[in-house]
C-alpha positions as CSV (number, residue, x, y, z in Angstrom):
1,M,-59.4,18.7,9.1
2,A,-60.6,19.3,5.5
3,K,-61.0,15.7,4.4
4,G,-63.5,15.0,1.6
5,I,-63.2,18.3,-0.1
6,R,-61.9,19.0,-3.6
7,I,-59.7,22.0,-4.2
8,L,-59.0,23.4,-7.7
9,A,-55.6,25.2,-7.9
10,P,-53.3,26.6,-10.6
11,V,-50.1,24.9,-11.8
12,G,-46.8,26.7,-11.3
13,Y,-44.2,27.2,-8.6
14,P,-45.8,30.2,-6.9
15,W,-48.7,28.0,-5.7
16,E,-46.2,25.3,-4.8
17,F,-44.7,27.7,-2.2
18,T,-47.8,29.5,-1.1
19,G,-50.4,26.7,-1.1
20,P,-50.4,23.6,1.3
21,R,-47.7,21.1,0.7
22,I,-49.1,18.6,3.1
23,R,-52.8,17.7,2.5
24,D,-55.3,14.9,3.1
25,Y,-57.8,16.1,0.5
26,E,-58.0,16.1,-3.2
27,T,-56.2,19.0,-5.0
28,M,-56.6,19.3,-8.7
29,R,-53.7,21.3,-10.2
30,R,-54.8,22.7,-13.5
31,K,-53.7,25.1,-16.2
32,F,-55.6,28.4,-16.5
33,I,-56.2,30.8,-19.3
34,P,-53.2,33.2,-19.4
35,F,-55.0,36.4,-20.5
36,D,-51.7,38.3,-20.2
37,R,-50.7,36.6,-23.5
38,L,-53.7,38.2,-25.2
39,G,-53.2,41.7,-23.8
40,R,-50.3,43.4,-22.0
41,G,-50.9,43.6,-18.3
42,W,-54.0,41.3,-18.3
43,D,-52.6,39.1,-15.6
44,G,-55.0,40.0,-12.8
45,F,-57.8,37.6,-13.8
46,T,-58.3,34.1,-15.3
47,I,-60.8,31.4,-16.1
48,F,-60.4,27.7,-15.2
49,N,-61.8,24.9,-17.4
50,P,-65.5,24.6,-16.6
51,V,-65.2,20.8,-16.5
52,D,-62.8,21.1,-13.6
53,V,-64.8,23.8,-11.9
54,V,-67.9,21.7,-11.6
55,R,-65.9,18.9,-10.0
56,C,-64.4,21.1,-7.2
57,D,-65.8,22.6,-4.0
58,L,-63.5,25.5,-3.8
59,I,-61.0,27.3,-6.0
60,H,-57.7,28.3,-4.4
61,A,-56.3,30.9,-6.8
62,F,-53.1,32.9,-6.7
63,N,-52.7,36.5,-8.0
64,R,-55.3,36.0,-10.8
65,I,-58.9,36.5,-9.7
66,P,-61.0,33.5,-11.1
67,L,-64.0,34.7,-13.1
68,N,-65.8,31.3,-12.7
69,G,-68.8,31.3,-10.4
70,T,-67.4,28.9,-7.9
71,P,-66.5,30.0,-4.3
72,F,-62.8,30.9,-4.1
73,I,-60.0,32.0,-1.9
74,I,-57.1,33.9,-3.4
75,G,-53.5,34.4,-2.3
76,F,-51.4,37.3,-3.6
77,E,-47.8,38.4,-3.5
78,S,-47.9,42.2,-3.9
79,H,-51.0,43.8,-5.3
80,L,-54.6,42.8,-5.7
81,P,-56.3,43.2,-8.1
82,R,-53.2,43.1,-10.4
83,T,-54.1,46.0,-12.6
84,F,-50.8,46.9,-14.3
85,S,-52.4,47.3,-17.8
86,P,-53.0,50.7,-19.4
87,D,-56.6,49.5,-19.8
88,A,-57.0,48.7,-16.1
89,K,-59.4,51.5,-15.4
90,Y,-62.0,49.8,-17.6
91,Y,-62.0,46.5,-15.6
92,T,-60.7,47.3,-12.1
93,P,-64.2,48.0,-10.7
94,Y,-65.3,44.6,-11.9
95,L,-62.4,42.8,-10.3
96,Y,-63.1,44.6,-7.0
97,K,-66.7,43.5,-7.3
98,K,-65.5,39.9,-7.6
99,L,-63.5,40.3,-4.4
100,L,-66.4,42.0,-2.6
101,S,-68.8,39.2,-3.6
102,E,-69.9,36.4,-1.3
103,K,-68.1,34.0,-3.7
104,C,-64.7,35.4,-2.5
105,R,-64.3,33.7,0.9
106,R,-60.8,34.7,1.9
107,I,-57.9,36.8,0.7
108,V,-54.5,35.7,1.8
109,A,-51.5,38.0,1.6
110,I,-48.1,36.1,1.6
111,S,-46.5,38.8,3.7
112,N,-47.0,42.0,5.6
113,F,-45.5,43.8,2.6
114,A,-48.3,42.3,0.4
115,K,-51.1,43.3,2.8
116,Q,-49.8,46.8,3.1
117,N,-49.7,47.2,-0.6
118,F,-53.3,45.8,-0.8
119,V,-54.6,48.2,1.8
120,A,-52.8,51.2,0.2
121,G,-54.4,50.2,-3.1
122,L,-57.9,50.2,-1.7
123,H,-57.4,53.9,-0.7
124,A,-55.6,54.8,-3.9
125,D,-58.5,53.3,-6.0
126,G,-61.0,55.3,-4.0
127,L,-63.1,52.4,-2.7
128,P,-65.9,53.5,-0.2
129,E,-65.0,52.9,3.4
130,Q,-67.6,50.1,3.8
131,D,-66.0,48.2,0.9
132,R,-62.5,48.7,2.3
133,E,-63.6,47.4,5.7
134,L,-65.1,44.3,4.1
135,L,-62.1,43.5,2.0
136,I,-59.7,44.0,4.9
137,S,-61.9,41.8,7.1
138,K,-61.5,39.0,4.5
139,T,-57.7,39.4,4.5
140,T,-55.2,37.5,6.5
141,I,-51.5,36.7,6.2
142,R,-49.8,33.4,5.6
143,Y,-46.1,33.1,4.7
144,P,-45.1,30.6,2.0
145,N,-44.0,27.2,3.3
146,I,-41.5,24.4,2.7
147,I,-41.0,20.9,4.0
148,I,-38.3,20.9,6.6
149,D,-36.5,17.6,7.5
150,S,-36.4,17.8,11.3
151,V,-35.3,14.1,11.6
152,T,-32.1,14.3,9.6
153,P,-31.5,18.1,9.0
154,P,-29.0,18.9,6.2
155,K,-25.4,19.3,7.3
156,F,-23.2,22.1,6.1
157,Q,-21.0,20.7,3.3
158,G,-19.0,23.9,2.7
159,S,-15.3,24.2,2.5
160,S,-13.2,25.9,5.2
161,E,-10.8,27.2,2.5
162,I,-13.2,28.5,-0.2
163,F,-16.2,30.8,0.5
164,E,-19.0,29.7,-1.7
165,L,-22.1,31.7,-2.8
166,T,-25.1,30.5,-4.9
167,F,-27.4,32.7,-7.0
168,V,-30.6,31.2,-8.5
169,G,-32.9,33.3,-10.7
170,N,-33.9,33.2,-14.4
171,H,-34.1,37.0,-14.5
172,F,-30.4,37.6,-14.6
173,G,-30.5,41.4,-14.2
174,R,-33.6,41.9,-11.9
175,K,-32.9,39.1,-9.5
176,G,-29.2,40.0,-9.0
177,G,-27.3,37.7,-11.3
178,C,-25.2,40.6,-12.7
179,V,-24.4,41.5,-9.1
180,A,-23.3,37.9,-8.4
181,A,-21.1,37.9,-11.5
182,R,-19.5,41.2,-10.5
183,I,-18.9,39.8,-6.9
184,A,-16.9,37.0,-8.5
185,E,-14.9,39.5,-10.6
186,L,-14.1,41.6,-7.5
187,A,-13.0,38.5,-5.6
188,Q,-10.6,37.7,-8.5
189,E,-9.2,41.2,-8.4
190,R,-8.7,41.1,-4.6
191,K,-7.5,37.5,-4.6
192,L,-10.3,36.4,-2.3
193,P,-10.9,32.6,-1.9
194,L,-14.5,32.9,-3.2
195,R,-16.5,30.9,-5.7
196,V,-19.9,31.9,-7.1
197,N,-22.5,29.4,-8.5
198,I,-25.0,31.0,-10.9
199,V,-28.1,29.1,-12.0
200,S,-30.0,31.3,-14.6
201,K,-31.6,31.3,-18.0
202,L,-30.0,34.7,-18.4
203,Q,-33.3,36.5,-19.2
204,M,-32.7,40.3,-19.1
205,G,-33.7,43.6,-20.8
206,G,-36.7,43.9,-23.1
207,S,-40.0,43.2,-21.3
208,I,-38.4,42.8,-17.8
209,W,-39.7,45.9,-16.1
210,T,-36.6,46.5,-13.9
211,D,-34.0,46.4,-16.7
212,P,-32.7,48.6,-19.5
213,V,-34.8,47.9,-22.6
214,D,-31.5,47.2,-24.5
215,G,-30.3,44.1,-22.7
216,K,-27.0,44.2,-24.6
217,V,-25.7,46.7,-22.1
218,L,-25.6,43.8,-19.6
219,E,-23.6,41.5,-21.8
220,R,-20.4,42.4,-19.9
221,Y,-21.8,40.6,-16.9
222,V,-22.6,37.5,-19.0
223,K,-19.0,37.4,-20.1
224,M,-18.0,37.2,-16.4
225,L,-19.6,33.7,-16.2
226,T,-16.4,32.4,-17.8
227,L,-14.3,33.5,-14.8
228,P,-12.4,30.7,-13.2
229,N,-14.2,31.2,-9.9
230,V,-17.7,31.0,-11.4
231,S,-19.7,27.8,-12.0
232,Y,-22.6,28.6,-14.4
233,F,-25.7,26.4,-15.0
234,P,-28.5,27.4,-17.3
235,T,-30.9,25.2,-15.3
236,L,-30.7,22.5,-12.7
237,P,-33.2,20.1,-11.1
238,N,-34.3,21.4,-7.7
239,R,-32.5,18.6,-5.8
240,D,-29.2,19.8,-7.4
241,V,-30.0,23.4,-6.4
242,L,-30.5,22.2,-2.8
243,T,-27.1,20.4,-3.0
244,L,-25.5,23.7,-4.0
245,F,-27.2,25.4,-1.1
246,D,-25.9,22.7,1.3
247,R,-22.3,23.5,0.4
248,S,-22.7,27.3,0.1
249,H,-22.0,29.8,2.8
250,F,-24.7,32.1,1.5
251,S,-27.4,32.2,-1.1
252,L,-27.6,35.5,-3.1
253,L,-30.7,37.5,-3.9
254,T,-29.3,41.0,-4.5
255,T,-32.5,41.8,-6.4
256,F,-33.7,45.1,-7.8
257,S,-37.3,44.1,-7.3
258,D,-38.9,41.1,-5.7
259,T,-42.0,40.4,-3.7
260,F,-40.8,37.6,-1.5
261,G,-37.8,35.6,-2.6
262,F,-38.6,31.9,-2.6
263,S,-35.0,30.9,-3.2
264,V,-34.2,32.5,0.2
265,I,-36.7,30.2,1.9
266,E,-35.1,27.2,0.2
267,S,-31.6,28.1,1.3
268,M,-32.7,28.8,4.8
269,S,-34.4,25.4,4.9
270,R,-30.8,24.0,4.4
271,G,-29.4,26.2,7.2
272,T,-27.8,28.5,4.6
273,P,-28.3,32.2,5.2
274,A,-29.0,34.7,2.5
275,L,-27.3,37.8,1.3
276,C,-30.0,40.0,-0.1
277,T,-31.4,43.5,-0.6
278,A,-33.7,45.1,2.0
279,Q,-36.8,45.3,-0.2
280,G,-40.1,43.6,-0.6
281,A,-40.9,41.2,2.2
282,L,-37.3,40.2,2.7
283,P,-36.7,42.4,5.8
284,E,-39.6,40.6,7.5
285,F,-37.6,37.5,7.9
286,V,-33.9,38.3,7.1
287,S,-32.1,40.2,9.9
288,D,-28.7,41.6,8.9
289,G,-26.0,40.0,10.9
290,T,-28.3,37.6,12.8
291,N,-29.7,35.1,10.3
292,G,-28.3,36.6,7.1
293,L,-26.7,39.6,5.5
294,M,-28.6,42.5,4.0
295,I,-27.6,45.5,1.8
296,A,-29.5,48.7,0.8
297,P,-31.9,48.2,-2.0
298,A,-31.8,50.0,-5.4
299,L,-34.3,52.9,-5.5
300,T,-35.7,54.9,-8.3
301,P,-35.3,58.6,-7.5
302,G,-38.4,59.9,-5.8
303,L,-39.8,56.4,-5.0
304,S,-39.4,54.0,-2.1
305,H,-38.7,51.2,-4.5
306,W,-37.2,50.4,-8.0
307,G,-39.9,51.3,-10.5
308,P,-38.7,52.9,-13.7
309,E,-41.1,54.0,-16.4
310,T,-40.8,52.2,-19.8
311,D,-39.6,55.2,-21.7
312,E,-37.0,55.9,-19.0
313,R,-35.6,52.4,-19.4
314,K,-34.6,53.3,-23.0
315,T,-32.2,56.0,-22.0
316,Q,-28.5,56.0,-21.6
317,K,-29.0,57.8,-18.3
318,F,-31.0,54.8,-17.0
319,E,-28.5,52.3,-18.3
320,K,-25.7,54.0,-16.4
321,S,-27.9,54.2,-13.3
322,Y,-28.6,50.5,-13.5
323,Q,-25.0,49.6,-13.9
324,D,-24.0,51.9,-11.1
325,E,-26.5,50.1,-8.8
326,I,-25.0,46.7,-9.8
327,E,-21.5,48.1,-8.9
328,R,-22.7,49.5,-5.6
329,M,-24.5,46.3,-4.6
330,A,-21.5,44.1,-5.6
331,I,-19.0,46.3,-3.6
332,E,-21.3,46.3,-0.5
333,S,-21.8,42.5,-0.7
334,V,-18.0,41.9,-0.9
335,R,-17.5,44.1,2.2
336,K,-20.1,42.1,4.1
337,I,-18.5,38.8,3.0
338,E,-15.0,39.9,4.0
339,A,-16.3,40.9,7.4
340,I,-17.6,37.4,8.0
341,F,-14.6,35.5,6.4
342,N,-12.7,35.0,9.6
343,D,-15.6,34.9,12.1
344,H,-16.4,31.1,12.0
345,Q,-18.3,31.2,15.3
346,G,-20.4,34.1,14.2
347,Y,-21.1,32.5,10.8
348,M,-22.2,29.2,12.3
349,A,-24.5,31.1,14.7
350,M,-26.0,32.7,11.6
351,R,-26.7,29.3,10.1
352,T,-28.4,28.2,13.2
353,A,-30.5,31.3,13.3
354,A,-31.5,30.9,9.6
355,M,-32.7,27.4,10.2
356,N,-34.6,28.4,13.3
357,T,-36.3,31.2,11.4
358,C,-37.3,28.8,8.7
359,K,-38.8,26.4,11.1
360,R,-40.7,29.1,12.9
361,L,-42.2,30.9,9.9
362,F,-42.2,28.5,6.9
363,D,-42.7,25.0,8.2
364,A,-45.2,23.1,5.9
365,R,-46.8,21.4,8.9
366,D,-47.9,24.8,10.3
367,A,-49.1,25.8,6.9
368,A,-51.1,22.6,6.5
369,E,-52.9,23.4,9.8
370,F,-53.6,27.0,8.5
371,W,-55.0,25.9,5.1
372,N,-57.1,23.1,6.6
373,D,-58.8,25.8,8.8
374,T,-59.0,28.2,5.9
375,Y,-60.7,25.7,3.6
376,R,-63.1,24.6,6.3
377,T,-64.2,28.1,7.2
378,A,-64.3,29.2,3.6
379,L,-66.8,26.4,2.7
380,A,-68.9,27.2,5.8
381,G,-68.4,31.0,5.6
382,R,-71.6,32.2,4.1
383,S,-72.4,34.5,7.1
384,G,-70.2,37.3,5.9
385,K,-68.1,37.1,9.0
386,Y,-64.3,36.5,8.6
387,P,-62.7,35.5,11.9
388,T,-58.9,35.7,12.3
389,L,-57.4,32.4,11.4
390,V,-54.5,30.9,13.4
391,P,-51.8,29.8,13.1
392,A,-51.0,32.2,10.3
393,G,-47.2,32.0,10.3
394,V,-46.4,35.7,10.4
395,E,-48.8,36.1,13.4
396,K,-46.7,33.6,15.4
397,R,-43.5,35.7,15.3
């Protein structure tokens, strides 16, 4: 166990999912300096309040490398260091130096997808083989986690007459809200008994890297929120989101770009399978037709992912391509849904499989065991040796 230690960690929902939810030690959740507000792309590093730093034994950071002098471990969702700024070439070597230092005790990828990106980045940035080997030896994988009620598991509250879907995501375009709205419109046109719940602050366009710069081209999808088979909520408490999942047949994450998909974990913890795109880490735990439904991802021509350049996002050609992808994903989703409409037995088997996957990979009790071991070895780990830690969630598959 890790009793008696004090962990300093950032506030925010990413750490809620990726850090330990069950703990018997002091965890100080504190705000950090958001350097990305001072310079575009400066989100790869941070500094915690020195008063909090001197009170802690270990910093458990996420995505942003702490520049304080305290020993730390760091989790990450896609790339590390996060050097998306045009000025990155000036400070990337320094951030690698921080990761290579004895102060960095462990690097924790939240998926195979994240670790693969990390290793690829080490080669792309030209690190010497010795440095690559050291950083890889520090790296392990631990999926995000959620508390699962194994005593009184949630019961399916869905209707047998109306098929219900729920989308949750503030980035309305990137996360798939436009696709969800178009699914509802297609259902209306085809007279399908389908209802779509959409929880979103409708953030789109502008600085969101996946979207057309002119967010007005997506206004047609916002107007679809007034359809009679759409229930729209700008925001909801988490307990109400879980209630929506309890009565939904599927959650929706038809995303253009995502690293993991925390809403999918939440829906699976209620036994509700997800309908999502096959990108990021999602194919690691969603299997089409087994514990969820999956459609082809949106791809930028010449790339294995959706990654448009900023100038490209300003063009009418890109705007059309973006809307074409929304249409394709909506049509593919409706086809998948229609195929499962009358297969009640197959659908209920999918719900069981979704819950079993969640228990096997995302159970907070397993995560607590992992993080106890991680903290203990991190505070004792001055020898430079980084043994494989178990259980690590993904390694138990």
